[in-house]
C-alpha positions as CSV (number, residue, x, y, z in Angstrom):
1,M,112.0,167.6,124.6
2,D,115.4,166.1,123.8
3,L,114.7,163.1,121.6
4,T,118.3,162.1,121.5
5,S,118.7,161.9,125.3
6,H,115.5,159.9,125.5
7,L,116.6,157.5,122.9
8,S,119.9,157.1,124.7
9,L,118.1,156.4,127.9
10,F,115.9,153.8,126.2
11,A,119.0,152.2,124.7
12,L,120.6,152.2,128.2
13,G,117.6,150.5,129.7
14,V,117.4,147.8,127.1
15,S,121.2,147.2,127.0
16,S,121.2,147.0,130.8
17,L,118.3,144.6,131.1
18,M,118.9,142.3,128.1
19,P,122.0,140.6,129.4
20,L,120.5,140.3,132.9
21,V,117.2,138.9,131.7
22,N,119.1,136.9,129.0
23,P,115.9,135.9,127.1
24,I,117.6,133.2,124.9
25,G,119.7,131.8,127.7
26,T,116.8,131.7,130.1
27,A,114.6,130.2,127.3
28,L,116.9,127.2,127.3
29,I,116.0,126.6,130.9
30,V,112.3,127.4,130.6
31,N,112.0,125.0,127.7
32,S,112.2,122.1,130.1
33,Y,109.1,123.4,131.8
34,F,107.3,123.5,128.5
35,T,108.1,120.0,127.3
36,G,105.1,118.4,125.7
37,L,103.0,121.5,125.6
38,T,101.2,122.7,122.4
39,L,102.3,126.0,120.8
40,A,99.1,127.7,122.0
41,D,99.9,126.6,125.6
42,R,103.5,127.8,125.2
43,K,102.3,131.2,124.0
44,S,99.8,131.5,126.9
45,Y,102.3,130.6,129.6
46,A,105.0,132.7,128.0
47,F,102.6,135.7,128.0
48,T,101.8,135.1,131.7
49,I,105.5,135.0,132.5
50,A,106.3,138.2,130.5
51,L,103.4,140.0,132.1
52,S,104.5,139.0,135.6
53,G,108.0,140.1,134.9
54,T,106.8,143.4,133.5
55,A,104.6,144.0,136.6
56,L,107.5,143.2,138.9
57,G,109.9,145.3,136.9
58,L,107.5,148.3,136.8
59,A,106.9,148.1,140.6
60,T,110.7,148.1,141.1
61,L,111.3,150.9,138.6
62,L,108.6,153.2,140.0
63,L,109.0,152.6,143.8
64,G,112.6,151.4,144.1
65,S,114.4,154.7,144.2
66,W,111.7,156.2,146.6
67,C,112.3,153.3,149.0
68,L,116.0,154.1,148.9
69,K,115.4,157.7,149.7
70,A,113.2,156.7,152.6
71,M,116.1,154.6,154.0
72,G,118.6,157.4,153.4
73,I,120.6,155.5,150.7
74,S,122.3,157.7,148.1
75,I,122.2,157.1,144.3
76,P,126.0,156.7,144.0
77,T,125.9,154.1,146.8
78,T,123.1,152.3,145.0
79,Q,125.1,152.4,141.8
80,M,128.2,150.9,143.5
81,G,126.3,148.3,145.4
82,G,124.2,147.3,142.4
83,G,127.2,147.3,140.2
84,L,129.1,144.9,142.5
85,I,126.1,142.5,142.7
86,I,125.7,142.5,138.9
87,A,129.5,142.1,138.3
88,H,129.6,139.2,140.8
89,M,126.6,137.6,139.0
90,G,128.4,137.9,135.6
91,L,131.6,136.5,137.0
92,S,129.7,133.5,138.5
93,L,128.0,132.9,135.2
94,L,131.3,133.0,133.4
95,N,132.8,130.5,135.8
96,S,129.7,128.2,135.9
97,K,129.8,124.9,134.1
98,G,126.1,125.1,133.1
99,Q,122.8,124.9,134.8
100,D,120.8,121.7,135.5
101,S,117.3,121.5,134.1
102,P,114.7,121.9,136.8
103,S,112.5,119.0,137.7
104,F,109.0,119.5,136.2
105,S,105.5,117.9,136.2
106,H,102.8,119.3,133.9
107,E,100.3,119.4,136.8
108,N,102.4,122.1,138.5
109,V,103.2,124.3,135.5
110,R,100.8,127.1,136.4
111,S,102.1,127.3,139.9
112,S,105.7,127.6,138.5
113,L,105.0,130.5,136.2
114,F,105.7,133.3,138.7
115,Y,108.1,131.4,140.9
116,P,110.7,130.3,139.9
117,I,110.3,131.2,136.2
118,A,109.2,134.9,136.3
119,F,111.2,135.4,139.5
120,P,114.1,134.8,139.9
121,L,114.9,133.1,136.6
122,T,113.7,135.9,134.3
123,V,113.7,139.1,136.5
124,G,116.2,138.2,139.3
125,P,118.3,140.1,141.8
126,G,120.5,141.4,139.0
127,G,117.6,142.8,137.0
128,I,116.0,144.3,140.1
129,S,119.3,146.0,141.1
130,A,119.6,147.4,137.5
131,L,116.1,148.7,137.6
132,I,116.6,150.4,140.9
133,T,119.8,152.0,139.6
134,L,118.0,153.1,136.4
135,S,115.2,154.5,138.4
136,A,117.5,156.6,140.5
137,H,119.3,157.7,137.3
138,S,116.0,158.9,135.8
139,H,115.2,161.5,138.4
140,A,115.6,165.1,137.3
141,P,115.0,168.5,138.9
142,D,111.9,169.0,136.8
143,I,109.1,166.6,137.6
144,T,108.0,166.5,133.9
145,D,111.4,165.3,132.9
146,T,111.4,162.7,135.6
147,F,108.0,161.5,134.4
148,I,109.2,161.2,130.8
149,N,112.4,159.5,131.8
150,M,110.3,156.9,133.8
151,A,108.1,156.4,130.8
152,V,111.1,155.8,128.6
153,L,112.6,153.3,131.0
154,S,109.2,151.6,131.3
155,L,109.2,151.2,127.5
156,S,112.6,149.7,127.6
157,L,111.4,147.2,130.2
158,V,108.3,146.4,128.1
159,A,110.5,145.9,125.0
160,T,112.8,143.5,126.9
161,M,109.8,141.5,128.1
162,V,108.3,141.4,124.5
163,I,111.5,139.8,123.3
164,T,111.5,137.5,126.3
165,Y,107.9,136.4,125.4
166,F,108.9,135.4,121.9
167,C,112.0,133.6,123.1
168,F,110.0,131.6,125.7
169,A,107.1,130.9,123.4
170,Y,109.4,129.5,120.7
171,S,112.2,128.2,123.0
172,D,112.1,124.8,121.2
173,V,112.8,126.5,117.9
174,V,115.6,128.6,119.5
175,I,117.3,125.4,120.7
176,R,117.1,123.7,117.4
177,R,118.5,126.8,115.6
178,I,121.6,127.5,117.8
179,G,122.3,124.0,119.1
180,N,124.1,123.1,122.3
181,S,127.4,124.7,121.3
182,G,125.7,127.9,120.2
183,S,123.8,128.2,123.4
184,M,127.0,127.7,125.4
185,V,128.8,130.5,123.5
186,L,125.8,132.8,123.8
187,N,125.5,132.3,127.6
188,R,129.2,133.0,128.0
189,L,128.9,136.2,125.9
190,M,125.9,137.4,127.9
191,A,127.7,136.6,131.2
192,F,130.7,138.8,130.0
193,L,128.3,141.6,129.2
194,V,126.6,141.3,132.6
195,F,130.1,141.6,134.2
196,C,131.0,144.7,132.2
197,I,127.7,146.4,133.0
198,G,128.2,145.8,136.7
199,I,131.7,147.3,136.5
200,Q,130.4,150.3,134.6
201,M,127.7,150.9,137.2
202,F,130.3,150.6,140.0
203,V,132.6,153.1,138.3
204,A,129.7,155.5,137.7
205,G,128.8,155.4,141.4
206,L,132.5,155.8,142.4
207,S,133.0,158.8,140.1
208,H,130.0,160.5,141.7
209,S,131.1,159.8,145.2
210,F,134.7,160.8,144.6
211,P,134.8,163.2,141.7
212,K,138.3,164.3,142.4
213,L,139.6,160.8,141.5
214,F,138.3,161.1,138.0
215,G,138.5,164.8,137.3
216,P,141.4,167.1,136.5
């Protein structure tokens, strides 16, 4: 067992998902849904959202690459396609002037926990594309290595959702801490990271499809 490679895979999973999930940035939006709720209610709803995001992410991680194989789509093609989607999302976020707070009534909070909060606000198209790409990247000739890689990526997803839970549960504290200017800077930084991750995924897929372009 190569601990270093597994730690690198875990770091890759977290670093790929964190900018896309953007727990702090998304918490700024989710906070409008939680207005007037007690801390206990915030924790309960945040846990439900994180659990839903984890379930959706695990389903994508475990089944995504197999679905691609069934449709005859190669891993490099997935990397290039997913990279373009993620890069476009990052560019859109960089050019956006901010997001409006969603309309909300306390009577409908429970029906909003999965859609639109868990999906697509928390785990959206970019996160799903990243998970499919990571899933394809985890496959190895030996089935034991594949299983371990999947387990490591699952842990990276869980770690991301744990951070998301705390950001959502204490979103009002986050807003008070960083302020409006801080949240704007953080969102722009996350958007730039999303763009860079998308470009990196695209280049990785391109290098596998056309190795002579990148080799000696």
